[in-house]
Phi, psi and omega in degrees: 000316179298333179295320180293324178294318179295317178297318179299313181295323177293318176295320178299316179295314182297311182293321180294319178293321178295318179292319178297325178293322180284319185273334185086180185293310182296318178297322178293319178295317178297318178301313182296316180292323180293314180290328175297315181290324177294318178296318179293320178294323178296316179290327178292328180269005183301317178298320178294320178297317180295320178295320178294322177294322177295323176295322177294325176294317180297327178277352179087011180275336177235141170267176185294327178295314179292326176299314180295317179298315182294318181292315181291321179296321178294316181294310181293323177298320177296319179295317180293331177287333178286325180293126179290135180146138186287324181292317177294327176294319179296319178294319179298316177295322177299318178293323177292321177295324176296321177297315178296323177299313180295324184281324189247319182276314183284346181259016178289344178301146181294153181292140177285151177296152182296126183267358179280136180270148172272109187281352178289322182256022185296321182295325181289328180281334185268000182278132176249118181273119184234140174243123181254124178242121177247133178245130178263119186285335183276333182250352185056036176248150179237144178244125179247132177242138179229000000 
């Protein structure tokens, strides 16, 4: 595990220095402030995002796995955008794009019919109408029950 942390910090340093060299000091400050504000807005909108994802689950457009993936990706992506550093920002944007993919592209499937039963009319739907006809061979009489 410590090896991955060291690799992450080295990648973070390399990508941040490369981006800072291309953008310059003012561009780097603007980048950091922009990703900070996007991350804060993402975290501020997290309850609304979770409620919209729950509504999509209720309509049958998302299953529980996709709901969990979309909610966690949005939350972790917002946190990574708040952390200063270009590599964490790239991972954060990737997670946000994954969230948008799950919410808008993967949910284009039509809504499944509502699986909840209306229990008020349950007895009427469960009745099976049967007609029993018995024939007696010795008397040639038939008995019908309804």
